[in-house]
C-alpha positions, 0 to 999 in steps of 0.5 A: 500500500502506498498513501500520498497527502498534500495540504496547503494553508493560507490564513490571515489572523486579524486582531492578534492579541498578545500579552504586554508587560508593564511595571508592577507598580501599576497593580498589574504585570501585564495587559492584553492588546491587539498588536496587528495582523499576521499572515500564515502560509505553507504547505505539508506533504506526507508519504506512507508505505507498507513495505513489508506486511506479514503476520508476525512483522510489519515494515513501513516507511513514513516521510513528512515535508512541511514549510511554514511562513509567517509575516506580521503584515500590520501592526497596531497604533499602540505598538508603533507608538511604543516603538517610536518611544523606544527609538527616541529613548535610543536616539537620546543615547547617541547617534542611533542607527537601525536598518530593518527589512519589512515583510520578512518571514518570522522564520527567516534570519533577520539582521539588525544593525545597532550602532551607539556613538559615546556622548 
């Protein structure tokens, strides 16, 4: 016997809710916030074969191949404001440079350059 299956998925998650950590002096340690939208797509490919099938023994071969890609396609205004505050804080420390690429998969290795000059 030989079995093959293939699945493809493409899902967009809106209202991506995440825990945001805040100082415990507020009386809470975190709150939930809508941080944006994420796109998730990928595929899975499965193969199964019964190579030997006897009364006293069975030998089967299984193989699975999958690929997943997640992209953050939109961030909320509150997250943008927080990122702006962080950028401003680092800018106060000196010459701050950050290079980013947009729309990369979270599975992709990202390269960030952070350069701080002495005061």
